[in-house]
N, C-alpha and C positions, 0 to 999 in steps of 0.2 A: 204829228206823225206817231205811229206805233213804234215800239222798241225793235220790231222786226224789219225796219225800213231798209236795212242793208242786206237782206236775204236775196240770194240769186238762185233761181231754180237749177236743177241738175243740168249740166252741159251748156250753161250760159254764163256770160260775163258782159260787162259794159265798160266803156270809157266815157269820162266826162270831158266835154270839149266846148269851147266857145261857139255859139251859134254862128253860122256863116253869113248872117244877114247884117253884120256890122253893128248890131245894137248892144254888144257886150253882155249878152245873157248866156247862161250855161244850158247845155242840153246833154242828153246821153245818147250814145250809139251802142246798141246791144247786139251781141252775136250769139247765135244759138245753133245747135246741131239740128234740132227738130223744130219746124216752123210754128207749131202750135204754141210754143212758149212765148211767142210775140204777144199773146193775150195777156200774159203777166205784165209785160212792160207797158203796153198801152194802158192797162188799168193803173199801174203805178204812176205814169206820167199824168194821166187824167186827174188822179187824186192829189198829186203834188201841186199841180199848176191851177186847179180849179177854174177851168176854162168857162167862159160865159156860153160859148157854143163849142161843142166838141170838134176837134180837128178832123178834117177829112182824111181818109186813108188813101195814099197813092202806093199801089203795090205792083211790083215787077216780078213776074213768076211764070214759069212754063205752064203751070196749072192755074185754074181759076180760084181754087180753094174756097168755093162758095156753097158749101153744103149747109143748108139751114138746120138749126136745132129742131129736133122733133119735140113732141109734147113732154116726154120724159126728160129730155135734156133741158127744156125750158124750165121745168120744175126744179131741176138740180141747179140751174143758173139762178133762179129766184131765191133759192136757199143759200147761195154762196155769200159769205161775208166778205165783200169786196174791200173792206177796210183793213183786212188782215193779209199782209203780204205772204205769210206762211200758208194760210189757207188757199190763197189764189195760186201760189206756186204748186201746192199739192194738187189742186183741182186741175191745173194745166197739164200736169203729168198723168193724173189718175183718171180724170173724167172726160177731158176733151178727146175727140176722135183721134186714135193713134194713126190714122191715115193722114193726119195733118191737113185736113181740108175743112174743118169746122170752126176754126178760131176767128175768122173774119166776121161771119154772121152771128156767132155767139157774142162777139164784142159789140156788134151793132145792136143786138137784142138788149144788152145791158146799157146801151147808150154810152159806151166807152169811146166810141168813134162816131164821126158824122157820116156823111155820104162816102161812098167807096168808088175808087177809080182803079181798075185792074188792067195792066198791060200783060197779055199772055199769048202763048203759042197754041194752047189747047183750043179746040173748036169752041167759039164763043156762043153764048146764048143769043138768040134773036130777040131784039127789043131790049128794053131796060127792065131790070128786076127791082122790086121794092120790098122792103121788110118793115113791119111795124114793131117797134121795140116795146118793152114791158110798160113803158110810161105813155104809150100812145103816139110817139113821134114816128114819122115816116123817114126811112133812110133810102136814098136812091143808090142803086148798085149799077155801075156802068163798066162794060168790058170793051177793050180795044185790041186790035191785032197789030197796030203799028204806033210808034211814038208820036207821029205827026197828028193822028186823030186824037190821041190822048191829050197832047198839048193844046190842040184846038178847043177841046172840051174844058180843060182846066183854065185856059186863058180867058174864056168867055164866061166862066163861073164867078161867083162872088166869094169863093173860098179865101179865107184870110190866114188860116193855120192848117198844117198838115202833119201827119206822121208819114214818114217815107220808109218803104219796106221793100227789100230785095230778097228773093230766093235765088241762090246761085244757079239753080238748074235752068233758069231762063237762058243762060248763056251756053246752052247745049242744043244740039240737033238730034232728034230721035225719030225713027220711023214707027215706034210703038205709040198707039193712040193714047196711052196713059203716060207717055214720057218715060225716060229712063230705059231700062231693058239692056240687051246685050250689045247693041250697036250704037252706043252714044258717041257723038263727036262733039268736040268743043268748038265754039265759034272762034274766029280770029281775034287776037287781042285788040285789033283796031275797032272791032264792033263794040267791045266793052268800053273802050276809051271814048269812042264817038258818042255813045248813048249817055255816058256818065260825065262827059266833059263839063267842068264847072262853067265854061263859057257858052255852052249851048243854051238856047232859049228855054228848053225844058228844064234843065237843071238850075238855071238862074231863077226861074219861077219857083221851083221847089225850095231852093236855098233861101229865098226871101221869106218863106213861110214855115219852114220845117221846125217842129218842136221836139222831135225825137226820131231816131232811125233804128230800124231792126234789120238784121242780116241773117238769113237762115242758110246754113251751109249744105244741108240735105245731101250728104255724099252718096246715098243709095240712088238718087235720081240724077246725080252728076256722073255716074259711071264709076264710082269709087272715090275713096278718100284722096287719092293722088290728084284726080281730076278736080275735085272740090277745092283742094288746096291751091291748085294752079289758078283756078278762076278767082278764088279769094284774093290771091296775091295781086292779080290785075285790077280787081275792084278797089283794093286798098291803094294801089298806086294811082289809079284814076282819080280817087276822091281826096286822098290825104297826102300832105307834104311830108309828114312824119307818121310812122305806122300807128295803127290802133294798138292800145294797151302798152304803148311806150310811155316814157316819163313825161312827155309834153306833146300831145297830139295836136296837129294843125291841119286845117283844110288846105287843099290846093287853092291857089289864088285864082280869082275869077278870070284873069287874063292869061292863065297858064295854057 
């Protein structure tokens, strides 16, 4: 590893926690204000763990965040030194789309992630999207409007490892076609806990395979920082027995 391995991009931090699969391995849970900085952590984990096959991405988000890189952006990605944490951190801040919708397919283009499974509230694309990465590999991009359809796809796949990703704005309701806006309402706490319950078949599937987790707080699309903090607290309570960034972080028990 390079000497810059402990770098955290601006507005981000992470907790190290034992993986919830009972195999006594460590993983990181990273929290960021702006979703595009997940790119940094997916690259970091891919480099640290040297996967034979890159983990699939399972993303829960109001938006799809599936803006593909244009030719100029591909050229910038080609020139990025992905072995330097400092350069990747700076690139995430300076070069990735500030609308925070280009990080997923930029990651796929560099083969930092495998296939992509998105649970979203934004109107989804008809059919399945594919992207060819810089090495010629094909990445399947799948969008779902409900968790049952997402779980059905995951459970019938051959995915063995995943990065799990949450944008807190998923737990809002908005009449704005782009999400957010002036009339954002928070979903009930039971909705958050039901979706993220460690005993649900969806989360059990994810827990068995998760290699790293990213959480984007995105207060602008949650209706403000207060709303974002309220949602974050419920996500933290749903997933963790002791809070993230505490002295000893623990997952909720699977039978909780």
